[in-house]
N, C-alpha and C positions, 0 to 999 in steps of 0.2 A: 503665236498666231501666223507668223510668216511661213512657218514650216507646215502648218496644217493644210493649207490650200494645195500645195504641191503633193503632199501625202495623199490627200483625197483624190486628186487627179490621177496619180499613179495607181491607186487602189482601183479606181473605176476602169482604167485602161487594162489592168491585169484581169479583173473580173470579166470585162468585155471580151478580152482575148480568150479566156478560158471558155466562156459560153459559146463563142464563135467556133472554136476548135471542137468543143463537145458536140455541137449541132452538126458540124461537118462530118466528124467521125461517125456519128449515129446514122446520118443520111447515107454515107458511102457504104457502111456495113449493112444497113437495111436493104439498099438496092442490090448489093452483091448477094445477100441472102435470098432475095426474091429471084435473082438470076439462077442461083443453085436450085431453088425449088422449081423454076421453069425448066431447067435441064432435066431434073428428075421426072417431072410430069411428061415432058416430051419423050424421054427415053422409055418410060413405061408404056406410053401410047403407041409409039412408032418404032421402038427398038434402036433408035439413034437420036442423038441430040447435038449433032455437029454444029448447026447454026447457032443454037443457044450457047453452046460451050465456047464457040469462037467469040460471040458477043461478050460473054463473061470474061474471057481472057483479055480481050481488048479493053474492056471497062476497067479491069483491075490494073492493067498496065498503065492506063492513063491516071488512075487515082493513087497508085502506090508512091509516086514521087512526093506528092504533098503529104500523104499519110506518114511518110518517114520522118517528118518533123515532129509528129505527135506520138507515134507508136513505136514500140520496140522493133528494131529491124529484123530480129530473128523471127518474130511472128509474121511479119510482112513477107519475108522470104519463104517461110513454110506455106503460107497461103498461095504465093505465086507458084510454088512447086505443085501444090495440090490442084490448083486451077489448070495448070498444064497437064496434069494427069487426067483431069476431067475431060479436057479436050482430046487427049490421046485415046482414052478408053471409051469415049462417046461414040466412036465409029463402029464398035463391035457389039453384037447382041449378046445378052445374057452374061455380062461381064461383071463379076462381083467387085473388081477393082474400081469400076466406075462409082459404085455405091460407096465404097470405102473412101474414095477421094472426095465425094460430095459430103460425106459425114465429117471428114477432116476439116474441110472449109467451113462448114457450119459451126463446128466446135470452136475453131480459131476465131471466127467472126464474133461468136458469143464471148469469147475470152477478151477480145479487144473492147467490146462494149462494157463488160464487167470491170475491166481495168481502168476505164476512163470515167466511170461513175464516181461522183464526189462522195466518198465515204471516208470514215476515219482511217480505214486501211490504206486507201489510195492517197490520202493527204499526208499521212505520217509514214 
């Protein structure tokens, strides 16, 4: 009985930490995904998305430090590179590289969300 109470407390702390990190990761990825969609919409309407791309780059730079505790660093670095490419190519009209960078970010964000979902694959 002496060990049951600390075990329950530790279990509650672990579950709470998991839920907190899961909600944080989903929130960051959803906001970044919306930023990419905003870039795409702005680019298609006006031929440039510099302001939205700059916002996305700054947003990702702020959030990547905390995400590095929870997510594979390689994926974070790939997203950072793709976001930089979005910003670079958002200045030019009719640039297929812009669309490629946007698709890359969307795929990687989806990958992060899928990797953090509690499934038997992610647990074991």
